C-alpha positions as CSV (number, residue, x, y, z in Angstrom):
1,M,28.4,-15.4,15.5
2,I,29.4,-16.6,12.0
3,T,31.2,-14.3,9.6
4,M,31.6,-14.9,5.8
5,T,33.7,-12.5,3.7
6,S,34.3,-12.2,0.0
7,T,36.7,-9.7,-1.7
8,G,37.2,-9.1,-5.4
9,F,33.8,-10.6,-6.2
10,Q,32.9,-9.6,-9.8
11,P,29.1,-9.2,-9.7
12,E,28.2,-9.6,-13.3
13,H,25.4,-12.1,-12.7
14,S,27.8,-14.5,-11.1
15,L,27.1,-16.6,-8.1
16,A,29.1,-17.1,-4.9
17,V,28.1,-19.7,-2.3
18,H,28.9,-19.7,1.4
19,S,28.0,-22.3,4.0
20,F,27.6,-22.3,7.8
21,K,26.4,-24.9,10.3
22,L,23.6,-24.8,12.9
23,D,24.9,-27.4,15.3
24,S,22.7,-26.5,18.2
25,P,19.0,-25.7,18.6
26,A,18.1,-22.2,17.4
27,E,14.8,-20.3,17.3
28,W,16.0,-17.3,15.3
29,L,18.6,-16.3,12.8
30,I,19.7,-12.8,11.8
31,L,21.8,-12.0,8.8
32,H,23.6,-8.7,8.5
33,A,25.3,-7.7,5.2
34,E,28.0,-5.0,4.8
35,H,29.3,-3.8,1.4
36,P,29.9,-0.6,-0.6
37,E,26.8,1.4,-1.3
38,N,27.1,1.1,-5.1
39,V,27.0,-2.7,-4.9
40,W,23.7,-4.6,-5.3
41,L,23.7,-8.2,-4.3
42,Q,20.9,-10.7,-4.3
43,M,21.1,-13.1,-1.4
44,V,19.2,-16.4,-0.9
45,V,19.6,-18.3,2.4
46,R,18.7,-22.1,2.3
47,D,18.3,-24.3,5.3
48,A,19.9,-27.7,6.0
49,E,17.1,-29.3,3.9
50,G,17.7,-27.1,0.9
51,R,14.6,-25.0,1.3
52,V,14.7,-21.2,0.6
53,R,14.2,-19.4,3.9
54,M,15.4,-15.8,3.3
55,Q,15.7,-13.6,0.2
56,Y,16.9,-10.1,-0.2
57,L,18.4,-7.7,-2.7
58,T,20.8,-5.5,-0.7
59,K,21.3,-1.9,-1.8
60,G,23.8,-0.8,0.7
61,V,21.3,0.7,3.2
62,E,18.7,-2.0,4.3
63,Q,20.9,-4.9,5.4
64,T,19.5,-6.8,8.4
65,L,17.3,-9.8,7.8
66,V,15.4,-11.7,10.6
67,L,14.1,-15.3,10.4
68,C,12.1,-17.0,13.2
69,A,8.8,-18.8,13.7
70,D,6.8,-15.6,14.1
71,P,5.7,-14.0,10.7
72,G,5.3,-10.7,12.7
73,R,9.0,-10.7,13.4
74,S,10.4,-12.4,10.3
75,T,11.6,-10.1,7.4
76,C,9.4,-10.0,4.3
77,G,10.8,-12.5,1.8
78,S,11.6,-15.0,4.5
79,V,9.7,-18.2,5.2
80,P,9.0,-18.3,9.0
81,G,9.2,-21.7,10.8
82,P,11.6,-24.0,12.6
83,L,15.3,-23.8,11.9
84,P,16.6,-27.3,11.3
85,Q,20.2,-28.1,12.4
86,G,22.8,-28.9,9.8
87,E,24.6,-27.1,7.0
88,W,22.9,-23.9,5.7
89,T,24.0,-22.0,2.6
90,V,24.0,-18.4,1.4
91,Q,24.0,-17.7,-2.3
92,V,25.1,-14.3,-3.4
93,C,24.4,-13.1,-6.9
94,G,25.8,-9.8,-8.2
95,M,23.5,-7.4,-10.0
96,K,25.9,-4.6,-11.0
97,P,28.4,-5.5,-13.7
98,E,30.4,-2.3,-13.6
99,V,32.0,-2.7,-10.2
100,T,34.1,-5.3,-8.2
101,A,32.5,-6.0,-4.9
102,S,33.7,-6.8,-1.4
103,Y,31.2,-7.8,1.2
104,T,30.9,-9.3,4.7
105,L,27.9,-11.4,5.9
106,T,27.4,-11.9,9.6
107,I,25.1,-14.6,11.0
108,Q,23.7,-14.5,14.5
109,I,21.6,-17.3,16.0
110,G,19.9,-17.7,19.3
111,T,16.8,-18.7,21.3
112,G,13.9,-16.7,22.7
113,A,13.1,-13.3,21.1
114,P,15.4,-12.1,18.2
115,D,18.1,-9.7,19.3
116,S,17.1,-7.0,16.8
117,E,14.5,-5.9,14.3
118,G,14.9,-6.3,10.5
119,T,15.3,-3.3,8.3
120,L,12.4,-4.4,6.1
121,P,8.8,-4.8,7.2
122,P,7.6,-8.3,8.4
123,V,6.1,-10.9,6.2
124,G,2.5,-9.6,6.6
125,E,-0.8,-10.8,8.1
126,H,-1.2,-13.5,5.4
127,L,1.7,-15.9,5.2
128,W,1.7,-17.4,1.7
129,A,4.8,-19.6,1.8
130,V,5.5,-22.5,4.1
131,S,8.7,-24.2,5.2
132,A,7.1,-27.6,5.5
133,A,6.8,-28.2,1.8
134,T,8.3,-31.4,0.5
135,G,10.1,-31.8,-2.8
136,T,10.5,-28.1,-3.5
137,A,12.6,-25.2,-2.2
138,M,9.5,-23.1,-1.5
139,S,5.8,-23.5,-2.0
140,Y,2.7,-21.2,-1.8
141,Q,0.7,-23.8,0.1
142,N,-0.9,-21.2,2.3
143,Y,-2.0,-18.9,-0.5
144,P,-5.8,-18.7,-1.0
145,W,-5.8,-19.9,-4.6
146,D,-9.6,-20.5,-4.6
147,R,-10.5,-17.0,-3.3
148,V,-13.1,-15.2,-5.4
149,A,-12.9,-11.5,-4.6
150,A,-15.8,-10.5,-6.9
151,V,-18.4,-12.2,-9.1
152,G,-19.9,-11.1,-12.4
153,P,-18.6,-10.6,-15.9
154,R,-17.0,-7.2,-16.4
155,W,-13.7,-5.4,-17.0
156,Y,-11.5,-5.8,-13.9
157,S,-8.6,-3.4,-13.7
158,G,-5.2,-4.2,-12.4
159,D,-1.4,-4.0,-12.7
160,F,0.8,-7.0,-13.7
161,H,4.2,-5.6,-12.8
162,M,5.5,-4.0,-9.6
163,H,8.3,-4.0,-6.9
164,T,8.6,-3.5,-3.2
165,R,11.5,-2.8,-0.9
166,L,12.3,-6.6,-0.9
167,T,14.1,-5.9,-4.1
168,D,14.6,-2.5,-5.8
169,G,11.3,-0.8,-5.1
170,K,10.9,1.9,-2.5
171,Q,7.5,1.1,-1.0
172,T,6.5,-1.4,1.5
173,P,3.7,-4.0,0.7
174,A,1.2,-2.0,2.8
175,E,2.1,1.3,1.0
176,L,1.9,-0.3,-2.4
177,T,-1.5,-1.9,-1.6
178,A,-2.9,1.5,-0.4
179,Q,-1.8,3.2,-3.6
180,A,-3.4,0.4,-5.7
181,A,-6.6,0.8,-3.8
182,G,-6.5,4.6,-4.2
183,Q,-6.1,4.1,-8.0
184,G,-9.3,2.0,-8.1
185,L,-7.6,-1.2,-9.0
186,D,-9.2,-4.6,-8.5
187,F,-6.0,-6.7,-8.6
188,M,-2.2,-6.5,-8.5
189,V,0.6,-8.9,-9.3
190,I,3.8,-8.7,-7.2
191,T,6.8,-9.4,-9.3
192,E,10.1,-9.1,-7.4
193,H,13.4,-9.7,-9.2
194,N,14.2,-13.4,-8.9
195,F,12.4,-13.6,-5.5
196,L,9.0,-14.9,-4.3
197,T,7.0,-12.7,-2.0
198,T,6.2,-14.9,1.1
199,G,3.2,-13.0,2.5
200,W,1.1,-9.9,2.2
201,P,-0.9,-7.4,4.4
202,E,-4.7,-7.7,4.8
203,T,-6.6,-6.2,1.7
204,E,-9.8,-6.6,-0.2
205,L,-7.8,-6.4,-3.5
206,L,-6.9,-9.6,-5.3
207,V,-3.1,-9.8,-4.8
208,I,-1.5,-12.5,-7.1
209,P,1.9,-14.0,-6.6
210,G,4.4,-13.5,-9.4
211,V,8.1,-13.1,-10.0
212,E,10.2,-11.2,-12.5
213,V,12.9,-13.5,-13.8
214,T,15.7,-11.0,-14.3
215,S,18.8,-11.8,-16.4
216,S,21.4,-9.6,-18.2
217,K,19.6,-10.7,-21.5
218,G,16.1,-9.7,-20.6
219,H,13.3,-10.0,-18.0
220,F,10.0,-11.9,-18.0
221,N,7.2,-12.2,-15.5
222,I,5.8,-15.5,-14.2
223,L,2.2,-14.5,-13.3
224,G,0.4,-16.8,-10.8
225,I,3.5,-18.8,-9.9
226,R,2.9,-21.5,-7.3
227,E,6.3,-22.7,-6.2
228,W,10.0,-21.9,-6.4
229,I,11.7,-22.6,-9.7
230,E,15.5,-23.1,-9.6
231,W,16.6,-20.0,-11.5
232,F,19.8,-19.6,-9.4
233,G,21.1,-23.1,-9.6
234,S,24.3,-24.3,-7.9
235,G,27.0,-23.3,-10.3
236,S,29.0,-20.2,-10.7
237,Q,26.5,-18.6,-13.0
238,P,22.7,-18.4,-12.5
239,V,20.5,-20.7,-14.5
240,F,18.7,-17.7,-16.0
241,E,21.8,-16.4,-17.7
242,T,21.9,-19.2,-20.2
243,L,19.6,-19.9,-23.1
244,E,19.1,-23.5,-22.0
245,G,18.4,-22.5,-18.4
246,M,15.9,-19.8,-19.4
247,A,14.0,-22.3,-21.6
248,V,13.8,-24.7,-18.7
249,I,12.4,-22.0,-16.4
250,L,9.8,-21.0,-18.9
251,E,8.8,-24.7,-19.4
252,E,8.5,-25.3,-15.6
253,A,6.4,-22.1,-15.1
254,R,3.9,-23.2,-17.7
255,E,3.8,-26.7,-16.1
256,Q,2.7,-24.9,-12.9
257,G,-0.2,-23.3,-14.8
258,A,1.4,-19.9,-14.6
259,V,1.3,-17.2,-17.4
260,C,4.7,-16.3,-18.9
261,S,4.9,-12.7,-20.0
262,M,7.9,-11.1,-21.8
263,N,8.7,-7.7,-20.2
264,H,9.6,-4.4,-21.9
265,P,11.0,-6.2,-24.9
266,E,12.5,-3.1,-26.6
267,L,13.6,-1.0,-23.5
268,V,17.4,-0.8,-23.7
269,P,19.4,-2.0,-21.7
270,W,16.8,-4.4,-20.3
271,E,15.5,-5.5,-23.8
272,W,14.8,-9.1,-24.5
273,Q,17.8,-11.0,-26.0
274,H,17.4,-14.7,-25.2
275,D,16.7,-16.6,-28.5
276,V,13.9,-18.7,-26.9
277,R,10.9,-20.2,-28.5
278,L,8.1,-17.6,-29.0
279,A,5.6,-20.3,-28.1
280,A,7.0,-20.4,-24.5
281,F,5.2,-17.1,-23.8
282,D,1.5,-16.4,-23.3
283,T,1.7,-12.6,-23.3
284,I,4.1,-9.7,-24.0
285,E,4.3,-6.5,-22.0
286,I,3.7,-4.0,-24.8
287,W,3.4,-1.0,-22.5
288,N,5.7,-0.4,-19.5
289,D,5.8,2.6,-17.2
290,P,5.0,5.5,-19.6
291,T,6.7,8.0,-17.2
292,Y,10.1,6.5,-17.7
293,P,11.9,8.7,-20.4
294,D,12.9,5.9,-22.8
295,N,9.6,4.0,-22.6
296,P,7.4,5.9,-25.1
297,A,9.8,5.1,-27.9
298,A,10.2,1.5,-26.6
299,T,6.5,1.1,-26.5
300,E,6.1,2.2,-30.2
301,K,8.8,-0.4,-31.1
302,A,6.9,-3.0,-29.1
303,L,3.7,-2.3,-30.9
304,Q,5.5,-2.7,-34.2
305,L,7.0,-6.0,-33.3
306,W,3.6,-7.1,-32.0
307,D,2.1,-6.5,-35.5
308,I,5.0,-8.5,-37.1
309,L,4.3,-11.4,-34.7
310,W,0.6,-11.4,-35.7
311,A,1.5,-11.1,-39.4
312,H,3.5,-14.3,-39.1
313,G,0.8,-16.2,-37.3
314,V,2.3,-15.9,-33.8
315,I,-0.5,-15.2,-31.3
316,L,0.8,-13.3,-28.3
317,W,-1.5,-11.2,-26.3
318,G,-0.5,-7.7,-25.2
319,I,-0.7,-6.5,-21.6
320,G,0.8,-3.6,-19.7
321,G,2.6,-3.0,-16.4
322,S,3.6,0.0,-14.3
323,D,6.8,-1.6,-13.2
324,T,6.6,0.8,-10.3
325,H,9.7,1.3,-8.2
326,N,9.3,4.8,-6.8
327,L,7.5,6.6,-4.0
328,P,4.2,8.1,-5.2
329,H,5.5,11.6,-5.4
330,E,8.7,10.8,-7.3
331,S,9.4,11.4,-11.0
332,Y,12.1,10.2,-13.3
333,E,12.5,13.7,-14.7
334,P,12.4,17.1,-12.9
335,G,8.8,18.3,-12.9
336,G,7.6,15.1,-14.7
337,P,4.7,12.9,-13.8
338,P,5.1,10.5,-10.9
339,S,5.5,6.8,-11.6
340,V,2.6,5.1,-9.9
341,V,0.8,1.8,-9.5
342,G,-1.7,1.3,-12.3
343,D,0.0,3.5,-14.9
344,P,-0.8,1.9,-17.3
345,T,-3.8,-0.1,-16.1
346,T,-4.5,-3.5,-17.8
347,C,-8.3,-4.1,-17.9
348,V,-9.3,-7.8,-18.1
349,W,-12.7,-9.1,-19.1
350,S,-13.5,-12.0,-16.8
351,G,-16.5,-13.7,-15.2
352,E,-15.0,-13.3,-11.8
353,L,-12.1,-11.7,-9.9
354,S,-10.0,-14.6,-9.0
355,V,-6.5,-15.9,-9.9
356,K,-8.1,-18.5,-12.2
357,G,-10.5,-15.9,-13.8
358,I,-7.8,-13.3,-14.4
359,M,-5.1,-15.8,-15.7
360,D,-7.6,-17.6,-18.0
361,A,-8.8,-14.3,-19.4
362,I,-5.3,-12.9,-20.3
363,R,-4.4,-16.3,-21.9
364,Q,-7.3,-15.6,-24.2
365,G,-6.4,-12.0,-24.8
366,H,-9.6,-10.5,-23.2
367,V,-7.6,-7.3,-22.5
368,Y,-7.2,-3.7,-23.2
369,V,-4.6,-1.3,-21.6
370,T,-5.1,2.3,-20.8
371,R,-3.6,5.4,-19.1
372,G,-7.1,6.7,-18.2
373,P,-9.7,6.4,-21.0
374,E,-12.3,3.8,-20.3
375,L,-13.1,1.5,-23.3
376,D,-15.9,-0.7,-24.4
377,P,-14.5,-2.5,-27.5
378,Y,-16.2,-5.2,-29.6
379,V,-16.5,-6.4,-33.2
380,A,-19.9,-7.2,-34.8
381,A,-19.8,-10.0,-37.4
382,G,-23.1,-11.2,-38.7
383,E,-25.4,-11.1,-35.7
384,R,-22.7,-11.9,-33.1
385,L,-20.4,-9.7,-31.0
386,F,-16.8,-10.5,-30.2
387,R,-14.6,-9.0,-27.5
388,P,-10.8,-8.5,-27.7
389,G,-9.0,-11.8,-27.9
390,E,-11.9,-13.7,-29.5
391,R,-11.7,-15.5,-32.8
392,I,-14.6,-15.1,-35.2
393,P,-15.5,-18.8,-35.7
394,H,-15.8,-20.7,-39.0
395,E,-19.5,-20.3,-39.4
396,V,-19.2,-16.5,-39.3
397,E,-15.9,-16.3,-41.3
398,A,-17.9,-16.0,-44.6
399,V,-19.1,-12.6,-43.5
400,E,-16.6,-10.4,-45.3
401,A,-17.7,-7.1,-43.6
402,V,-17.3,-6.8,-39.9
403,V,-18.0,-3.6,-37.9
404,C,-15.5,-2.6,-35.2
405,H,-17.1,-0.7,-32.3
406,L,-15.3,1.3,-29.6
407,G,-17.1,2.9,-26.7
408,L,-14.9,5.6,-25.2
409,R,-15.1,7.9,-22.3
410,G,-12.6,9.9,-20.3
411,A,-10.4,10.8,-23.2
412,P,-8.9,14.3,-23.4
413,S,-10.0,16.8,-26.0
414,G,-8.3,16.2,-29.3
415,A,-8.0,12.5,-28.8
416,S,-8.2,10.2,-31.8
417,I,-9.0,6.6,-32.6
418,R,-6.6,4.7,-34.8
419,W,-7.8,1.4,-36.3
420,I,-5.1,-1.2,-37.0
421,V,-6.2,-3.8,-39.6
422,D,-3.8,-6.7,-40.4
423,G,-1.0,-4.7,-38.8
424,V,-1.6,-1.5,-40.8
425,A,-3.1,1.8,-39.5
426,V,-6.0,2.2,-42.0
427,S,-8.0,4.9,-40.4
428,E,-7.7,7.7,-37.8
429,S,-10.4,10.0,-36.7
430,K,-10.6,12.7,-34.0
431,V,-13.2,12.3,-31.3
432,D,-14.4,15.0,-28.9
433,C,-15.7,13.4,-25.7
434,G,-16.2,16.8,-24.1
435,C,-19.7,17.1,-25.5
436,E,-20.8,14.0,-23.8
437,S,-21.8,13.4,-20.2
438,P,-18.9,12.0,-18.1
439,D,-20.9,8.9,-17.6
440,T,-21.7,8.4,-21.3
441,F,-19.6,6.3,-23.7
442,H,-18.8,8.1,-27.0
443,Q,-19.5,5.5,-29.7
444,L,-17.2,5.1,-32.7
445,S,-17.2,2.4,-35.4
446,Y,-15.2,1.3,-38.5
447,E,-16.2,-1.2,-41.1
448,V,-13.6,-3.8,-42.3
449,N,-13.8,-5.9,-45.4
450,W,-11.7,-9.0,-45.2
451,P,-11.0,-11.6,-47.9
452,D,-12.0,-15.2,-47.1
453,E,-8.5,-16.7,-46.9
454,G,-5.7,-16.2,-44.4
455,L,-5.4,-14.8,-41.0
456,H,-6.9,-11.3,-40.4
457,W,-7.1,-9.2,-37.3
458,V,-8.2,-5.8,-36.1
459,R,-7.3,-3.7,-33.0
460,A,-7.7,-0.1,-31.9
461,E,-5.4,2.5,-30.4
462,V,-6.5,5.7,-28.6
463,R,-4.0,8.6,-28.9
464,D,-3.9,12.1,-27.6
465,A,-3.7,15.3,-29.7
466,D,0.1,14.9,-29.9
467,G,-0.1,11.3,-31.0
468,R,0.9,9.8,-27.7
469,L,-0.6,6.5,-26.8
470,L,-3.5,6.6,-24.3
471,A,-4.9,3.1,-24.8
472,F,-4.9,0.0,-27.0
473,T,-7.0,-3.1,-27.4
474,N,-6.0,-6.7,-28.1
475,P,-7.1,-7.9,-31.6
476,V,-10.3,-9.7,-32.7
477,Y,-9.3,-12.1,-35.5
478,K,-10.5,-14.6,-38.0
479,G,-8.7,-17.4,-39.8
480,E,-6.2,-20.0,-38.7
481,P,-2.9,-18.7,-37.3
482,V,0.0,-20.7,-38.8
483,P,3.2,-19.6,-37.1
484,S,6.1,-18.9,-39.5
485,L,8.5,-17.5,-36.8
486,A,9.8,-19.9,-34.2
487,T,12.2,-17.9,-32.0
488,W,12.9,-14.4,-30.8
489,G,15.8,-14.3,-33.1
490,D,13.5,-15.0,-36.1
491,L,11.4,-12.1,-35.0
492,K,14.2,-9.6,-34.6
493,R,15.5,-10.4,-38.1
494,K,12.1,-9.6,-39.4
495,L,11.9,-6.4,-37.3
496,E,15.2,-4.9,-38.7
497,P,14.1,-4.4,-42.3
498,A,10.6,-3.3,-41.2
499,A,12.2,-0.6,-39.0
500,A,14.4,0.6,-41.8
501,A,11.4,1.0,-44.1
502,R,9.5,3.2,-41.6
């Protein structure tokens, strides 16, 4: 048994590193962590070859991790396989700045069957990550990247942001999957805090690997990540805490072909603060868990900064995410609505339900986001139709008048449609869907006359009788975007006078 102890650890996103030796053959390893209940610690165990083998965010309750060759016995977040002899390391990253931590880590090793069960569920039926990868700390070599779960162009519904018990969520992977299926979703992206999910239960849903890179200066999702990026590093401070480090992480994610999405940019205290290049991102999470008390106001601010981005030629596509952490029956406020998977739902127009199909479609902005109403949005220009995210090409740009169409069903009585043209709400009309059959789209339209020059765009919002957001579309646009903002700091400086004027 190997014991590692730390006292007086100040866990404000600082790193402590411990090492231990496996100097005899072992078939399993068990890590047990003890610390005060109000201390949250992220732990990463690396083997003698530097590969990530175990990951966990301890919360003072679930504290036993198991690693062996059998995925059915290895804790989720681990990479099952042989245990090489030599020096192993444990990185400990603090997640709660307001307390000073003390903790004890105990390592047991042995042969045969592990001595105890882990306090988390096992990896799952489908092992995504492998320990035999060369040149990287962890790789999704076993993930079925070419799987096509459905074929045919349509709106596929999903959720780009969620957590399990591996980090600070309360549901197991199986429970989360069952809830997503019950909500009628087609796909889901698993985005643990600074960790890669290493496997998943059997499901017909398309489950896409992701990660939420989580720093004290903001969070962003890497959607469709393929291998570990060194966001912890080897120093006393994680790489993601520095501007330079965050820029490198973003660059490496894009090199993998992943989508980078800024999360809840205006939700204090998790708002985005890193002054990185705006071009490093593909999408921005406009809408995050509407049941969280501070999120309705944060969403309105995000919509405002989104319009400012477009007004300055910066094309970032809007998506949503439930960011679910709770059990299905739990609410953030007494008597409030539960925080569930698929609230809001991001609907993606794609030719197929696959990782490539979904990722390509959100890079192109073929998206609308909803809390329930079903939309059929398009713009008619000349004799052609354009879906959200599409640019009206040069040969059609001379057509000054375009007609915006929105098919809508499932909206509550008193709902209204707000048309946003070039960042300004130009029209709002009430719509009563109650007179239509539940299977019938209520059709609405609005004509826009654009000048020939410059960048122009139009998008739609659906709001309830009290003005609360129910859905939004990505823009259809014409003209050449010429960015005049380079960094997040540039945007925030533009946002301040705009906010004061409202």
